[in-house]
C-alpha positions as CSV (number, residue, x, y, z in Angstrom):
1,X,0.0,18.4,0.4
2,X,3.8,18.1,0.1
3,X,6.0,15.3,1.4
4,X,5.9,16.7,5.0
5,X,2.2,17.5,5.3
6,X,-0.5,15.3,6.8
7,X,-2.6,13.4,4.2
8,X,-6.4,13.4,4.3
9,X,-8.1,11.2,7.0
10,X,-9.7,7.9,6.1
11,X,-13.4,8.0,5.0
12,X,-15.8,8.3,7.9
13,X,-17.1,4.7,7.7
14,X,-13.6,3.3,7.6
15,X,-13.1,5.0,11.0
16,X,-16.5,4.2,12.3
17,X,-15.6,1.2,14.4
18,X,-15.3,-2.5,14.4
19,X,-19.0,-3.4,14.7
20,X,-19.9,-2.4,11.2
21,X,-16.8,-3.7,9.5
22,X,-17.7,-7.5,9.5
23,X,-21.1,-6.8,8.0
24,X,-19.7,-4.7,5.1
25,X,-16.7,-7.2,4.7
26,X,-19.0,-10.2,4.3
27,X,-21.1,-8.3,1.7
28,X,-18.0,-7.2,-0.2
29,X,-16.5,-10.7,-0.1
30,X,-19.8,-12.2,-1.5
31,X,-19.6,-9.8,-4.5
32,X,-15.9,-10.1,-5.1
33,X,-14.8,-10.8,-8.7
34,X,-11.4,-12.1,-7.6
35,X,-10.3,-14.5,-4.9
36,X,-10.9,-13.8,-1.2
37,X,-7.6,-15.6,-0.4
38,X,-4.9,-13.9,1.6
39,X,-2.6,-13.6,-1.5
40,X,-4.0,-13.2,-4.9
41,X,-2.8,-14.0,-8.4
42,X,-1.3,-10.9,-10.1
43,X,-2.4,-12.3,-13.5
44,X,-5.9,-11.2,-12.6
45,X,-4.7,-7.6,-12.6
46,X,-3.3,-6.7,-16.1
47,X,-1.9,-3.3,-14.9
48,X,0.7,-5.2,-12.7
49,X,2.6,-6.2,-15.8
50,X,3.0,-2.5,-16.8
51,X,4.4,-1.7,-13.4
52,X,6.9,-4.5,-13.5
53,X,7.9,-3.6,-17.0
54,X,8.5,0.0,-15.9
55,X,10.6,-1.0,-12.9
56,X,13.8,0.7,-14.2
57,X,12.0,4.0,-14.6
58,X,10.4,3.8,-11.2
59,X,13.8,2.9,-9.6
60,X,15.4,5.8,-11.3
61,X,12.8,8.2,-10.0
62,X,13.0,6.8,-6.5
63,X,16.8,7.4,-6.5
64,X,16.3,10.9,-7.8
65,X,13.7,11.5,-5.1
66,X,16.1,10.4,-2.4
67,X,18.8,12.7,-3.7
68,X,16.4,15.6,-3.3
69,X,14.5,14.7,-0.2
70,X,17.1,14.1,2.5
71,X,14.6,13.6,5.4
72,X,11.4,11.9,4.2
73,X,8.8,12.0,6.9
74,X,7.5,9.0,8.9
75,X,4.1,7.6,8.1
76,X,2.9,8.2,11.7
77,X,3.5,12.0,11.1
78,X,1.9,12.1,7.7
79,X,-1.1,10.0,8.6
80,X,-1.9,10.0,12.4
81,X,-4.6,7.3,11.6
82,X,-1.6,4.9,11.2
83,X,0.2,5.7,14.4
84,X,-0.8,2.4,16.0
85,X,0.9,0.3,13.3
86,X,3.9,2.7,12.9
87,X,5.2,2.6,16.5
88,X,8.4,4.6,15.7
89,X,9.9,6.8,13.0
90,X,11.4,4.0,10.9
91,X,8.5,3.7,8.5
92,X,8.9,6.5,6.0
93,X,6.5,7.5,3.3
94,X,6.3,9.6,0.2
95,X,2.6,9.9,-1.1
96,X,1.6,10.3,-4.7
97,X,-2.1,9.6,-3.8
98,X,-3.8,9.6,-0.4
99,X,-7.3,8.2,-0.2
100,X,-8.0,8.9,-3.8
101,X,-6.6,12.4,-3.8
102,X,-3.4,13.2,-5.8
103,X,-0.5,15.1,-4.3
104,X,0.5,17.3,-7.2
105,X,3.8,18.5,-5.8
106,X,4.9,14.9,-5.2
107,X,3.6,13.5,-8.5
108,X,5.7,16.2,-10.2
109,X,8.8,14.8,-8.7
110,X,8.1,11.3,-10.0
111,X,6.2,11.8,-13.2
112,X,6.6,8.4,-14.8
113,X,5.5,6.6,-11.6
114,X,2.7,9.0,-11.1
115,X,1.4,8.4,-14.6
116,X,1.6,4.6,-14.2
117,X,-0.3,4.5,-10.9
118,X,-2.9,7.0,-12.1
119,X,-4.1,4.3,-14.6
120,X,-4.8,1.7,-11.9
121,X,-8.6,1.1,-11.7
122,X,-10.0,2.2,-8.3
123,X,-6.6,3.6,-7.0
124,X,-6.9,4.7,-3.4
125,X,-3.3,5.2,-2.1
126,X,0.0,5.2,-3.8
127,X,3.3,5.8,-2.0
128,X,6.9,5.0,-1.8
129,X,7.2,3.1,1.4
130,X,10.6,2.9,3.0
131,X,11.4,0.8,6.0
132,X,14.6,1.6,7.8
133,X,17.0,-1.1,9.2
134,X,15.4,-3.2,12.0
135,X,12.0,-1.6,11.4
136,X,8.9,-3.5,12.4
137,X,5.2,-3.2,11.7
138,X,3.3,-5.1,14.4
139,X,0.7,-7.7,13.5
140,X,-2.6,-6.1,12.6
141,X,-5.7,-6.4,10.3
142,X,-6.8,-4.0,7.7
143,X,-10.3,-2.5,8.1
144,X,-12.0,-3.4,4.8
145,X,-12.1,-6.0,2.1
146,X,-13.1,-3.2,-0.2
147,X,-9.4,-2.5,-0.9
148,X,-6.5,-4.7,-1.9
149,X,-2.8,-4.0,-1.4
150,X,0.0,-4.3,-4.1
151,X,3.7,-4.1,-3.2
152,X,6.3,-3.6,-6.0
153,X,9.9,-4.2,-4.8
154,X,12.0,-1.2,-5.5
155,X,15.3,-1.3,-3.5
156,X,15.8,-4.2,-1.1
157,X,18.3,-5.4,1.5
158,X,21.0,-7.8,0.3
159,X,19.9,-10.1,3.1
160,X,16.5,-10.8,1.6
161,X,15.6,-13.7,3.8
162,X,15.5,-11.5,6.9
163,X,13.2,-8.9,5.3
164,X,9.6,-10.0,4.9
165,X,5.9,-9.6,5.3
166,X,3.8,-12.4,6.7
167,X,0.1,-12.5,5.5
168,X,-1.9,-15.0,7.4
169,X,0.3,-18.1,7.3
170,X,2.4,-17.1,4.2
171,X,5.7,-15.3,4.5
172,X,6.5,-13.3,1.4
173,X,9.8,-11.7,0.4
174,X,10.0,-8.7,-1.9
175,X,11.9,-9.0,-5.2
176,X,13.1,-6.0,-7.1
177,X,10.9,-5.3,-10.0
178,X,8.3,-7.9,-9.0
179,X,4.9,-7.3,-7.4
180,X,2.5,-9.3,-5.3
181,X,-1.1,-8.5,-4.2
182,X,-2.7,-9.4,-0.8
183,X,-5.8,-8.9,1.2
184,X,-4.8,-6.9,4.3
185,X,-7.9,-7.9,6.3
186,X,-5.9,-11.1,7.1
187,X,-3.5,-10.6,10.0
188,X,-0.1,-9.4,8.6
189,X,3.2,-8.1,9.9
190,X,6.4,-6.8,8.5
191,X,10.0,-7.1,9.8
192,X,13.2,-5.7,8.3
193,X,15.8,-7.6,10.3
194,X,18.7,-6.3,8.3
195,X,21.1,-3.3,8.3
196,X,19.7,-2.0,4.9
197,X,16.7,0.0,3.8
198,X,13.7,-1.6,2.2
199,X,11.8,0.4,-0.4
200,X,8.7,-0.6,-2.2
201,X,5.9,1.1,-4.2
202,X,2.9,0.5,-2.0
203,X,-0.5,0.7,-3.7
204,X,-4.0,0.3,-2.3
205,X,-6.9,-0.1,-4.8
206,X,-10.5,-1.1,-4.9
207,X,-11.3,-4.8,-5.0
208,X,-13.2,-5.6,-8.2
209,X,-16.7,-6.3,-7.1
210,X,-20.3,-6.5,-8.4
211,X,-23.9,-6.3,-7.2
212,X,-24.6,-5.8,-3.5
213,X,-20.9,-6.3,-2.8
214,X,-20.1,-3.3,-5.0
215,X,-22.8,-1.2,-3.2
216,X,-21.4,-2.1,0.2
217,X,-17.9,-1.3,-0.9
218,X,-18.9,2.1,-2.2
219,X,-20.9,3.0,0.9
220,X,-18.0,1.9,3.2
221,X,-15.4,3.8,1.3
222,X,-17.6,6.9,1.2
223,X,-17.9,7.1,-2.5
């Protein structure tokens, strides 16, 4: 699975359909060990600090990656499951992990970043996510509360005010070397209304849960 090859499909239950999702999501939310709010406090996730402290290393590897990979593939080509929310070729991706499976060839190109993300509890997906100028991700909802999203700003447009993600009613702006965590089951959308590229380290990881919530999470994610 190199940069240009399709990553594995989502687990079966994730693709099953909308009818089962609310049932599983309510169970997962009831067993959550962290907030069920749209945006969560990164202080509850100790590994975030290590990512932020290693920003210079991650940025260096990202720049080296770009110098060697002239034409990174679009997300819609790598993961057809995402075609609906990646309406054109402007959302590029370089996967280190896809649905819990490492991509050895890609990890070898960014070894420090790969080692950092490998230590994240319950890591599902890890990728450099690049949005080209004037790229848009339309409003949508994620499928499961069993996973949370973390974004670490890597290389951002100078016009920061016009590059953002809106989660529920909160508009967030990326900052280089800073991370935020959100629950993507809330409606969210992304716009890069600038003439520059936006690059982040995009991570999806299992929500900390217990009891029946943990059981529902494991079943839904196919563990």
